N, C-alpha and C positions, 0 to 999 in steps of 0.2 A: 625299414630303419626308423628308429624312434628320433623324433626331432623336438628340439625344446621349444617353449612358448615364443622366444625372441626369434628363433629361426623361422617358425610358422608365420609369424607376424611380418617378417622381412619378405618371406616368399609371397604372402598375399599382396604386399605393397608394390613389389616389382612387377608383378603381373598386371596391375592396374594401369600404371604408366610409369615411364622413366623420365625424370625432368630434364627439360630442354634448357639447361643452364650450365655455365662453365664448370661449377662444381655440384653435379647432381647428387652425389652421395652425401654431401653435407645438407642438402635440403631434406633428403630422406631421413638422415640421422636426426635432424631438428623435429621432423614430424613424429618420429617414433621415440624420442627422448633417449636415443642410444648414442653414444660417443662414435664419431665417424670412423676412427680407427678400428673400434670394435666391430662396427658394421661391415666395414671393408674385410676384416679377418673372417667374419661369419660368411659373407658372400663368397670369398675365395675358397673357404673350406667346402661350402655347399657346391661350388663348381667342381672341385676336385673330387667329390663324392658322387658326381654325376647326377645331381638333383636339379641344380640350374643348368639348363642345356645351352642357353644363348641369351644375351641381351643385345638387342638390336633394333633397328627400324623393321617395321612389318608393313610391307607395301601391298596396295591394292593392285594386283597384277594387271587387271583389265585397264586400269587408269595409266599404267606405265608401258602400254604397248605390247601386253602379253595376252594369250588365249589359254584357256585351260579346260580340261575335260576329265571326268571320272570314267574309268575304263574297268569293265568286270570281265573276266575270262574264265571259261572252264577248261582247265588244264589237267590232263591225265596225271595221276600221282607220280607215275615213273618220269615224267617229263618236268615236274615242278621245279626242281633244283636248278635245271638248265634255264628254264624260263625266268626264275627270279634273278639269276645272275645276269641275263640279258637286259631285262627290264631295269634293275638296280643301276646298271651301267649308264643309262640314259640320264644325262644331266638335268633334264627337265622332269624327272620323276621325283617327287618330293615324299610321297607316302606309298607304302606297298604292303598290304596285309593279306593274310590268309583268312578266310572267314568260314564258317560253318554253313556252307550252301554248296550246290552243284556248281554254281559260279563261285569258285573257290579262291580266286585271286582278284584283288581289288587294288588298283593304283591310280594316282592323280598324275596327270601329265600336262605340263605348261611349256609353250614355245612362244617366240615372238610372233605377232600378229602377221608379219610379212611372210611367214612360212606356213606350210599346209599341215594342219593337224591330221587330215586323212592320210597324208603321205607318211608321217611318222607312225601313226597307228598301223598302216599297212606294213611298214618295215618290221614292227614288233610282231605282228601276226605272222609274217613271212618267216621269221627266225624262231618263233615260239611254237607254232602250229597248234593253237588252242581248238577246241572242239566247237566252242561258241564264243562269240564276243559281243558285248553291248558297249556302246558309246553313250555317255550319259552327261551331256553338258548341263550346266545350270541354266534353267530358263529364268528363275528368279531367285534371289537370295533374301530370305526373311531374317536370318540372324547368322553371324559368324564372330565368334569371340570366345575363345577357350579360357577358362578362369577356374582353377582348382582351389577350392576353399579349404584352407588347412586349419583355419581357427573356429569356424562355425560361428563367427560373431556377425556375419553379414546376413542381412535379411534375404531369405531364399527367393523372395519375389522382387528383390532389387532389379530395376531395369536400366542401370547405369551402362551395361554393356551392350545393350540392345542398339544395333547400329540401323541407319537408315536403309530401307529396303532398296535393292538394286534390281533393276529390270536389265538383265544382260544384253537383250536384243536391241536396246535402244541406246547403248552406251556410245557416246561420241565425244572423244577427248581430243584437246589440242595436242598436236605432235610435240614430242620431246625435243629439246635442242641438245647439242653434245655436253653442255654444262650440266644438264639433268641427268644424262647417262652417267657422267663421271661422278656425280653426286650419289647416285643409286649404287655404283660399284664400292664406294667408300662406306656409305651409311648402311649397307646390308651386312657388313662385316660383324663379327662377335665383338662387342665393345670390351676393351680391357677393363678389369676391375681395379681402377685406380682413381685417385682423386679427381683427376682431369682427364677422363676417357676421351673426350672430343679432341683434345689437344694431341693425344697420341694417334688418333684416327687419321689425322691429317699429316702426320710426319712424313716427309718425303714427297708431298704433293705441292701444288701451287695455292692451295686452300688456306685461308685464314680461319680461325675458330669462329669469328664473328660471321663470316660468309657462310660457313657451313651451317651454323645454328639459324641464320636467316633463311637459308634454302630449305632447312628441315621444316621451319614453321611455314613457309610457303607451301611445301607439299602437304602438310597437315590440313591447311585451309582448303586446298584444292581437292582433298581427299585421296591424293596419290599415296600418302602414308596414311594407313589406317591408324597406327598408333606406334609409340616406341615403348618397348616393354621387355620384361623377362619371360622367357619360355621355359618350361620345366620338362624333365624327363618324367612323365607322369607315373609310370610304374614304379620308379625309384622313390618318387614322393608319397607312394602309398596307394595310388589309384590304379589297381591292377586289372580292372575290367573296363572295356569300352564296347558299346553296342551301337549299331546302326539299325535304326528302327525304320523300315519302309512301310508306307501306307498307301493303300489303294483308295484314294480320295477322289470322288467324282470332280470332273473339271470345274463345275460350277461352285464346288465347295472348297477348292484348293486355296484360293486367296484367303478366305475367312479362317480355315484351319491352320494355314501357315502362319498368319499373324498370331492366332491364338497360341500355338506351340512356342512361337518365338518370345513370348512374354515369360517363359519359365527360365530361371537362371540356370537350372541344370541341364538345359539344351545348349550345347555349344555351337552347333550348326544346324540350320533349317534351310532346306533348298526345294524348289520344285524342279523335277527332271522329267524327260520324256518316258512314257511307258512302252513296254514291249509286249507282245502277245504272250510270251512265256515268262514275263516279269511285269505284271500290269501295275506298277506302283508309280505314284506321281509325286509323292512327298517323302522326303528323306530327313530324318532327324538323328543327331549323334548325342549320346549321353555317355559320361564317364562316372564310374563309382569305384569305391574301394573294393567292392565284391560284386559278383553277379547278382546277388540278392538286391543290392542297392539299385542296380540298373533295372531290375524287375519292379522295384518300387516306383522308380521314375516311369517306366511303362504303364503301370496301374494308374498313376496320375494323369498321363496323357490320355489314356482310355476314358477316364472319368469326365475329362474335358471335352473329349471330341465325339464320344459315342462309340459305335460299334464297327468302324471302318476295318475291312480286312487289312492285316498286317503281317510282317515277319520281323523277327528279332535276330539280327545276325551279329554274332560276337566275333571280334578279331581273336583268332586262336593263335596267331604268330605274327609278329612284326618283322618284316624283312628290310624295311627302310623307313626312316623318318628324318627328314632334314629340311633346311630351308633351301629354296631354289637360289642360285646364283645368277641373278639376273644379267644379261648381256655379257655372258662368259663365252670366250672362244671354244670352249669344250664342246659345244652343240655341233659346230662344224666338224670337229674331229670325229664325233660319234657318227655323223652322217657318212663320213668316208669309210669308217670301219664297218658299217652295216648299210652298204648300198642296196636299193630297191630294185629287185629283179622282176617281180610281178606286182602291178598296182591292183590288188584286189583285196578288198575288205570282206571278211565272212560276216 
């Protein structure tokens, strides 16, 4: 879909951050020198065309009491549809892709820390019957921050989106209070595209706009909110290819290489994950491009930077699910009732 210069400018801007003020669209309009009414009309149109996916708070799941894991499964082709339906029904699954590998189904799973990840993975295995399963928790996060550049005016080496490295194993956060959970439930909603979106978010609640904005600012300072921003349907925005490049980097070189890869703006995610005998890869990078050729070019740049570590380039060949997790939703308990665990065995 061909977009105009102003639409591209708007999409670039809202991916960066969304202002934490009573009239955020007016702030953006002033920055871009576009009348607010025009801007709101453009944004609404882009939402209707399914280019803007959502504008909302983007939380750091570990800092709000959740745990997450990447899971890869080898599913026989004749069982794939059934497995996808089951996995997509889990409210803690945000992404689910088919990839060009014998491990053909890859999904992310997030649940509250008070629950057992192994228990939920066992339930999924029980009902999907994969041939093989890998659980791939993040050991360390070197970069997380998807930004699709639609104007090409940004410096490709810009490091503004590089986040502080996170060592998952040593995260210890202060517990949430009921007010925090109430805020999360409100602020994870898709913001309405109106002049006063925060005012509409709190309708029917006991919150004032002032208190909501203050709590959001507190969450940002504590790192519980990674950012407030717009997310795109990347394929509809013209980015038709995404590739997960996995690298067999020696343990003593993972830290150096992870930091090196994270400096590239075209890398949206960079994680250290555990290796398996049949999948000996320790570093995972995600890149998005308008074409597979563009992803190949990004791979060439990473190879030039890192040397000749063994790697695999895994394209997503089909997207089965991509959504934001609804934190602290009662849907998880309902899923557990529908899919009881009969045998507690992880293959």
